[in-house]
KOLKOL-851501 format. One line per 2 residues: number of its first residue (from 1); their letters; for each residue x, y, z of N, C-alpha, C. Coordinates in Angstrom, 3 decimals. Example, Ala and Ser with C-alpha at 12.3 -4.5 7.8 and 13.67 -1.06 7.14 Angstrom:
1> AS> 13.190/-5.690/7.800/12.300/-4.500/7.800/13.200/-3.300/7.800  12.850/-2.250/7.080/13.670/-1.060/7.140/12.900/0.030/7.870
//
This chain:
1> MA> 149.398/51.396/152.732/148.739/52.477/151.979/147.236/52.207/151.921  146.426/53.210/152.228/144.971/53.046/152.247/144.451/52.764/150.849
3> EL> 143.446/51.909/150.768/142.837/51.583/149.495/142.006/52.763/149.006  142.125/53.065/147.727/141.385/54.178/147.150/140.033/53.705/146.631
5> GK> 139.074/54.616/146.597/137.758/54.278/146.094/137.729/54.207/144.584  136.777/53.460/144.046/136.576/53.364/142.614/135.364/54.195/142.201
7> VF> 135.329/54.529/140.923/134.238/55.330/140.377/133.484/54.475/139.360  132.265/54.079/139.708/131.441/53.249/138.833/130.529/54.154/138.009
9> II> 130.760/54.157/136.696/130.010/55.025/135.798/129.013/54.187/135.009  127.737/54.541/135.118/126.653/53.816/134.472/126.076/54.668/133.348
11> SG> 125.985/54.085/132.156/125.393/54.776/131.018/124.334/53.889/130.373  123.553/54.497/129.511/122.516/53.773/128.784/121.433/54.744/128.362
13> PA> 120.628/54.379/127.377/119.583/55.281/126.888/118.555/55.612/127.962  117.912/56.755/127.824/116.812/57.127/128.718/115.730/56.055/128.656
15> GV> 115.245/55.649/129.830/114.184/54.656/129.897/114.660/53.236/130.053  115.989/53.005/130.028/116.506/51.637/130.111/116.514/51.110/131.543
17> GK> 116.331/51.996/132.529/116.258/51.558/133.920/117.502/51.814/134.739  118.327/52.775/134.331/119.566/53.076/135.052/119.303/53.473/136.498
19> ST> 118.384/54.416/136.697/118.116/54.917/138.050/117.575/53.823/138.956  116.708/52.968/138.418/116.116/51.900/139.222/117.160/50.901/139.670
21> VC> 117.986/50.421/138.743/118.984/49.419/139.106/120.040/50.013/140.034  120.375/51.288/139.842/121.346/51.934/140.739/120.776/52.089/142.146
23> RH> 119.485/52.415/142.239/118.854/52.516/143.560/118.898/51.179/144.295  118.604/50.101/143.579/118.665/48.766/144.184/120.099/48.402/144.571
25> LL> 121.062/48.777/143.734/122.461/48.463/144.032/122.921/49.172/145.302  122.522/50.421/145.474/122.881/51.165/146.684/122.278/50.516/147.924
27> QH> 121.070/49.990/147.806/120.434/49.296/148.932/121.127/47.973/149.217  121.659/47.348/148.173/122.310/46.048/148.284/123.697/46.157/148.911
29> FP> 124.355/47.290/148.727/125.712/47.498/149.244/125.761/48.793/150.065  125.041/48.837/151.180/125.024/50.074/151.979/126.381/50.349/152.627
31> GC> 126.731/51.613/152.674/127.950/51.998/153.380/129.198/52.066/152.536  129.337/51.152/151.560/130.578/51.131/150.787/130.428/51.770/149.416
33> LK> 129.210/52.107/149.038/128.946/52.682/147.724/128.022/53.878/147.890  128.417/55.015/147.307/127.615/56.230/147.419/127.306/56.794/146.037
35> KI> 126.057/57.211/145.863/125.670/57.833/144.601/126.087/59.298/144.592  126.642/59.728/143.470/126.947/61.140/143.265/125.743/61.763/142.559
37> TT> 125.081/62.681/143.222/123.842/63.252/142.688/124.142/64.266/141.593  123.581/64.034/140.432/123.762/64.917/139.281/122.967/66.212/139.468
39> AT> 123.577/67.317/139.090/122.875/68.603/139.093/122.204/68.797/137.740  121.018/69.364/137.738/120.318/69.620/136.482/119.460/70.878/136.586
41> TR> 119.231/71.486/135.433/118.386/72.678/135.390/116.952/72.343/134.986  116.666/71.083/134.669/115.285/70.743/134.322/114.431/70.651/135.576
43> AP> 113.125/70.701/135.380/112.194/70.603/136.505/112.080/69.147/136.966  111.777/68.916/138.238/111.601/67.541/138.727/110.405/66.859/138.055
45> RP> 110.555/65.569/137.780/109.421/64.767/137.326/108.616/64.336/138.552  107.373/63.932/138.366/106.570/63.477/139.510/107.285/62.373/140.295
47> GE> 107.375/62.573/141.599/108.006/61.579/142.462/109.481/61.792/142.700  110.136/62.660/141.914/111.568/62.896/142.106/111.792/63.823/143.304
49> VN> 112.858/63.526/144.038/113.165/64.268/145.262/114.480/65.019/145.076  114.482/66.300/145.429/115.692/67.109/145.319/116.797/66.563/146.213
51> DV> 118.026/66.536/145.687/119.218/66.038/146.370/119.196/64.522/146.582  118.192/63.847/146.028/118.153/62.385/146.057/118.226/61.860/144.626
53> DY> 117.247/62.231/143.823/117.257/61.837/142.412/118.202/62.740/141.613  118.046/64.024/141.794/118.903/65.032/141.183/119.005/66.209/142.136
55> CF> 120.007/67.037/141.894/120.082/68.332/142.566/119.539/69.357/141.569  118.334/69.849/141.833/117.661/70.746/140.893/118.060/72.192/141.185
57> ID> 118.706/72.828/140.200/119.162/74.208/140.366/118.769/75.010/139.134  118.797/76.335/139.249/118.455/77.160/138.092/119.673/77.320/137.188
59> EA> 119.417/77.807/135.986/120.487/77.889/134.988/121.583/78.863/135.408  121.223/79.966/136.057/122.230/80.941/136.480/123.217/80.306/137.459
61> TF> 122.699/79.501/138.387/123.567/78.818/139.352/124.443/77.798/138.652  123.859/77.073/137.701/124.634/76.066/136.965/125.797/76.726/136.226
63> LK> 125.511/77.824/135.540/126.562/78.518/134.793/127.630/79.074/135.728  127.228/79.481/136.919/128.188/79.953/137.928/129.117/78.808/138.335
65> YI> 128.564/77.609/138.516/129.373/76.441/138.886/130.343/76.059/137.768  129.903/76.233/136.518/130.808/75.967/135.394/132.008/76.918/135.461
67> AE> 131.713/78.195/135.677/132.777/79.206/135.744/133.737/78.928/136.898  133.221/78.343/137.976/134.048/78.030/139.146/134.697/76.653/139.050
69> DK> 134.529/75.978/137.903/135.156/74.679/137.641/134.757/73.627/138.681  133.468/73.572/138.990/132.990/72.649/140.018/132.476/71.327/139.461
71> FL> 132.444/71.194/138.135/131.909/69.978/137.539/133.006/69.085/136.989  132.843/67.788/137.202/133.710/66.802/136.577/133.402/66.736/135.086
73> EY> 132.137/66.833/134.772/131.664/66.912/133.385/130.287/67.554/133.413  129.905/68.133/132.280/128.553/68.681/132.162/128.160/68.693/130.696
75> TN> 126.877/68.752/130.451/126.392/68.764/129.080/125.058/69.496/129.006  124.741/69.957/127.820/123.457/70.578/127.554/122.653/69.620/126.687
77> VY> 121.519/69.155/127.183/120.729/68.136/126.506/119.631/68.771/125.669  119.634/68.446/124.381/118.630/68.929/123.439/118.560/70.464/123.393
79> GK> 119.617/71.125/123.830/119.635/72.578/123.832/118.701/73.199/124.849  118.197/72.370/125.798/117.213/72.860/126.767/117.762/72.882/128.192
81> YF> 118.265/71.732/128.649/118.615/71.588/130.054/120.078/71.205/130.212  120.674/71.669/131.305/122.038/71.293/131.652/122.008/70.143/132.666
83> YG> 122.977/69.253/132.524/123.237/68.211/133.511/124.721/68.238/133.828  125.093/68.069/135.095/126.509/68.085/135.445/126.816/67.237/136.661
85> TP> 128.027/66.670/136.687/128.485/65.837/137.799/129.424/66.645/138.684  129.068/66.880/139.950/129.957/67.649/140.826/131.283/66.925/141.054
87> MA> 132.367/67.674/141.037/133.691/67.084/141.141/134.102/66.744/142.574  133.825/67.640/143.514/134.353/67.514/144.877/134.008/66.181/145.548
89> PV> 132.742/65.722/145.542/132.442/64.471/146.237/133.096/63.249/145.604  133.300/63.271/144.281/133.971/62.148/143.617/135.418/62.044/144.092
91> LS> 136.138/63.162/144.079/137.541/63.150/144.506/137.667/62.810/145.981  136.745/63.317/146.797/136.762/63.010/148.231/136.552/61.516/148.469
93> NI> 135.605/60.928/147.758/135.348/59.496/147.920/136.556/58.653/147.525  137.213/59.012/146.435/138.406/58.273/146.008/139.450/58.294/147.114
95> RH> 139.699/59.467/147.670/140.729/59.604/148.714/140.392/58.812/149.968  139.104/58.711/150.293/138.687/58.064/151.533/138.282/56.606/151.349
97> GI> 138.560/56.046/150.173/138.297/54.635/149.956/136.833/54.286/149.790  136.031/55.256/149.386/134.595/55.035/149.185/134.316/54.952/147.690
99> DS> 133.547/53.967/147.273/133.198/53.829/145.869/132.062/54.776/145.509  132.172/55.398/144.340/131.160/56.344/143.861/130.349/55.713/142.733
101> LL> 129.075/56.033/142.688/128.182/55.559/141.639/127.659/56.768/140.882  127.953/56.833/139.583/127.555/57.974/138.755/126.735/57.493/137.574
103> II> 125.682/58.214/137.247/124.928/57.982/136.020/125.296/59.097/135.050  125.991/58.724/133.965/126.542/59.710/133.027/126.314/59.205/131.600
105> DV> 126.039/60.123/130.683/125.851/59.699/129.294/127.203/59.508/128.601  127.153/59.033/127.356/128.387/58.694/126.643/129.249/59.936/126.406
107> QG> 128.605/61.073/126.195/129.355/62.306/125.997/130.089/62.700/127.273  129.410/62.546/128.415/130.034/62.872/129.692/131.242/62.012/129.973
109> LG> 131.132/60.712/129.701/132.271/59.819/129.906/133.435/60.236/129.012  133.132/60.583/127.772/134.189/61.041/126.872/134.881/62.285/127.391
111> NI> 134.112/63.198/127.966/134.696/64.428/128.510/135.583/64.148/129.712  135.166/63.215/130.569/135.996/62.863/131.727/137.308/62.264/131.262
113> RK> 137.237/61.337/130.313/138.462/60.696/129.816/139.386/61.706/129.140  138.819/62.718/128.539/139.621/63.724/127.843/140.276/64.704/128.806
115> HF> 139.521/65.152/129.810/140.005/66.234/130.674/140.560/65.761/132.020  140.233/64.527/132.410/140.701/64.015/133.707/141.273/62.613/133.518
117> RH> 142.314/62.518/132.715/142.885/61.215/132.375/143.392/60.458/133.595  143.805/61.195/134.626/144.317/60.534/135.834/143.236/59.738/136.556
119> LS> 141.950/59.990/136.240/140.863/59.254/136.890/140.613/57.887/136.256  141.159/57.657/135.062/140.849/56.438/134.322/141.156/55.177/135.120
121> KH> 142.254/55.185/135.866/142.635/53.982/136.610/141.685/53.696/137.766  140.848/54.667/138.126/139.882/54.469/139.215/138.483/54.141/138.693
123> MV> 138.280/54.212/137.364/136.933/54.107/136.817/136.583/52.687/136.378  135.322/52.334/136.589/134.728/51.113/136.056/133.492/51.557/135.281
125> TI> 133.439/51.256/133.986/132.362/51.772/133.143/131.415/50.652/132.726  130.120/50.925/132.836/129.078/49.925/132.574/128.003/50.556/131.698
127> FI> 127.634/49.875/130.630/126.577/50.360/129.735/125.418/49.376/129.770  124.211/49.884/130.003/123.012/49.051/130.005/122.327/49.180/128.645
129> VP> 122.221/48.060/127.940/121.637/48.028/126.601/120.197/47.534/126.687  119.251/48.226/126.077/117.865/47.751/126.110/117.689/46.479/125.293
131> ED> 116.666/45.721/125.655/116.369/44.485/124.925/116.195/44.783/123.436  115.440/45.800/123.120/115.343/46.348/121.763/114.674/47.710/121.870
133> LN> 114.653/48.439/120.770/114.128/49.805/120.800/112.618/49.834/121.018  111.919/48.773/120.618/110.467/48.737/120.853/110.160/48.666/122.344
135> VL> 110.936/47.846/123.067/110.772/47.752/124.521/111.113/49.089/125.173  112.182/49.712/124.686/112.578/51.015/125.220/111.479/52.047/124.991
137> EE> 110.887/52.044/123.817/109.805/52.982/123.523/108.617/52.762/124.458  108.293/51.505/124.736/107.193/51.197/125.651/107.482/51.738/127.052
139> RL> 108.734/51.593/127.494/109.109/52.096/128.820/108.990/53.620/128.876  109.429/54.278/127.822/109.357/55.741/127.790/107.909/56.217/127.772
141> RA> 107.062/55.534/127.012/105.648/55.902/126.980/105.011/55.702/128.346  105.370/54.597/129.019/104.803/54.295/130.334/105.217/55.338/131.369
143> RG> 106.387/55.936/131.158/106.863/56.957/132.098/105.983/58.195/132.048  105.413/58.470/130.881/104.447/59.551/130.752/105.006/60.948/130.855
145> SE> 106.317/61.091/130.704/106.930/62.414/130.856/107.406/62.996/129.530  107.193/62.260/128.432/107.707/62.704/127.143/106.575/63.150/126.221
147> SP> 106.785/64.263/125.558/105.887/64.672/124.470/106.180/63.786/123.267  105.287/63.748/122.262/105.581/62.967/121.049/106.918/63.350/120.417
149> EG> 107.212/64.653/120.392/108.479/65.105/119.828/109.649/64.658/120.702  109.455/64.744/122.023/110.499/64.323/122.949/110.776/62.834/122.853
151> LV> 109.733/62.047/122.636/109.892/60.600/122.502/110.739/60.263/121.277  110.443/60.931/120.164/111.225/60.714/118.943/112.687/61.067/119.176
153> ER> 112.923/62.173/119.886/114.288/62.619/120.171/115.014/61.621/121.067  114.309/61.087/122.054/114.905/60.096/122.961/115.320/58.840/122.217
155> LK> 114.474/58.352/121.336/114.782/57.133/120.585/115.933/57.366/119.601  115.961/58.553/119.005/117.077/58.905/118.124/118.379/58.944/118.916
157> SA> 118.323/59.535/120.101/119.497/59.608/120.961/119.947/58.217/121.388  118.985/57.311/121.667/119.315/55.941/122.079/120.129/55.229/121.004
159> KH> 119.699/55.368/119.755/120.426/54.740/118.652/121.858/55.270/118.590  122.011/56.569/118.808/123.351/57.175/118.775/124.211/56.670/119.930
161> EM> 123.646/56.640/121.136/124.426/56.239/122.304/124.913/54.799/122.212  124.105/53.930/121.632/124.471/52.516/121.585/125.642/52.236/120.641
163> KF> 126.033/53.229/119.866/127.230/53.088/119.025/128.508/53.108/119.857  128.396/53.522/121.137/129.585/53.712/121.965/129.790/52.596/122.995
165> VK> 129.033/51.513/122.892/129.145/50.456/123.903/130.549/49.864/123.959  131.256/49.882/122.836/132.612/49.306/122.799/133.584/50.076/123.691
167> NY> 133.209/51.279/124.118/134.079/52.091/124.972/133.929/51.767/126.454  133.086/50.773/126.779/132.788/50.461/128.181/133.409/49.125/128.599
169> DY> 133.721/49.030/129.897/134.306/47.806/130.435/133.305/46.655/130.462  132.058/46.987/130.767/131.007/45.977/130.878/129.755/46.437/130.149
171> II> 129.018/45.465/129.612/127.728/45.735/128.995/126.703/44.844/129.681  125.606/45.437/130.129/124.502/44.659/130.689/123.383/44.625/129.657
173> AS> 123.043/43.419/129.191/121.904/43.249/128.306/120.654/43.248/129.181  119.897/44.327/129.143/118.823/44.536/130.102/117.716/43.500/129.973
175> GS> 117.256/43.030/131.137/116.102/42.142/131.207/115.111/42.717/132.202  114.752/41.940/133.201/113.895/42.440/134.272/114.739/43.241/135.264
177> EE> 114.077/43.956/136.170/114.800/44.698/137.196/115.676/43.761/138.019  115.134/42.583/138.370/115.878/41.621/139.176/117.106/41.118/138.431
179> ED> 116.952/40.821/137.145/118.081/40.329/136.358/119.160/41.384/136.210  118.748/42.626/136.008/119.728/43.709/135.871/120.479/43.924/137.177
181> LV> 119.788/43.798/138.311/120.455/43.950/139.602/121.465/42.828/139.821  121.100/41.606/139.453/122.031/40.476/139.586/123.305/40.760/138.783
183> SM> 123.143/41.241/137.561/124.294/41.554/136.715/125.132/42.674/137.315  124.474/43.741/137.758/125.198/44.881/138.316/125.914/44.500/139.610
185> AA> 125.237/43.730/140.453/125.842/43.300/141.713/127.045/42.401/141.466  126.968/41.540/140.448/128.089/40.662/140.122/129.304/41.479/139.679
187> IY> 129.067/42.503/138.868/130.155/43.377/138.434/130.772/44.076/139.639  129.915/44.624/140.496/130.431/45.369/141.646/131.203/44.452/142.595
189> DW> 130.672/43.264/142.845/131.368/42.301/143.701/132.747/41.977/143.148  132.802/41.717/141.843/134.077/41.374/141.226/135.069/42.531/141.331
191> ER> 134.626/43.725/141.039/135.518/44.873/141.055/135.999/45.208/142.469  135.188/44.937/143.457/135.588/45.204/144.854/136.656/44.236/145.323
193> TK> 136.643/43.017/144.803/137.510/41.977/145.353/138.699/41.627/144.473  138.665/41.992/143.197/139.745/41.573/142.301/141.037/42.326/142.618
195> QE> 142.138/41.721/142.271/143.440/42.347/142.420/143.712/43.198/141.188  144.496/44.257/141.370/144.799/45.128/140.238/145.477/44.358/139.114
197> SA> 146.268/43.338/139.451/146.979/42.565/138.442/146.040/41.711/137.606  144.793/41.562/138.080/143.819/40.738/137.369/142.853/41.593/136.558
199> AL> 143.298/42.796/136.206/142.422/43.718/135.476/141.899/43.075/134.197  140.646/43.371/133.870/140.000/42.731/132.729/140.370/43.386/131.398
201> SP> 140.737/44.634/131.403/141.018/45.331/130.153/142.123/44.607/129.388  142.089/44.597/128.056/141.152/45.322/127.205/139.916/44.515/126.819
203> LC> 139.662/43.390/127.480/138.458/42.627/127.178/137.213/43.395/127.609  136.135/43.183/126.880/134.848/43.747/127.255/133.921/42.586/127.598
205> FT> 133.129/42.736/128.637/132.261/41.655/129.088/130.799/42.072/129.027  129.955/41.143/128.641/128.517/41.371/128.632/127.855/40.470/129.661
207> YV> 126.943/41.050/130.437/126.130/40.270/131.364/124.753/40.094/130.755  124.373/38.840/130.540/123.040/38.515/130.057/122.359/37.681/131.135
209> KG> 121.388/38.291/131.823/120.677/37.616/132.902/121.643/37.016/133.929  122.647/37.799/134.296/123.578/37.377/135.334/124.715/36.509/134.866
211> QL> 124.756/36.153/133.599/125.829/35.317/133.072/126.855/36.192/132.344  128.130/35.996/132.688/129.205/36.813/132.131/129.688/36.217/130.814
213> IP> 129.678/37.042/129.765/130.102/36.581/128.442/131.201/37.508/127.938  132.436/36.999/127.757/133.511/37.878/127.244/133.317/38.198/125.777
215> QR> 133.583/39.460/125.417/133.500/39.888/124.032/134.914/39.935/123.446  135.125/39.276/122.350/136.477/39.223/121.771/136.489/39.824/120.377
//
């Protein structure tokens, strides 16, 4: 029987470095891991490339895709913009033994677990925790894409999201880009090679600078 692909779901507050570490991970494991590009109705930030960073579409198209049941999950952020994960490439990758990499917030993960319970056995969930909120605020300010009001909203959202870390298989305590990549690569290596009988659940593990620490 052909081996099925796994779905690696990455969550964490805005500004924690999810996109950067995922980009490095894809470069580190070419061919066996593919990013699922999120669709969004927001405008591109400077340097973002359509169909690479996000699939940028208008709201009418997004709502049409919702009606056609094309999303694995979707959400409306701050009542302004929609974000959604296309379903077809995820299911195709699972069938063809290709691992998928998704960046999804805590609400999105909850929706997948609620509406697509059969996917749970294929999922590996990872939450990246910032060193502290002051560091996160500095990163968001350096990004230069947030208004003062938006910055406050992002930090408020970060506090809320971090309440859900217990729902994830792994937690990465964020450090430098290199340290986060070491942690992410170690998780991916383990998940690619472990036997199903050696499943880690219900234990939760934290990676601190590449060192695995079980949470009990």
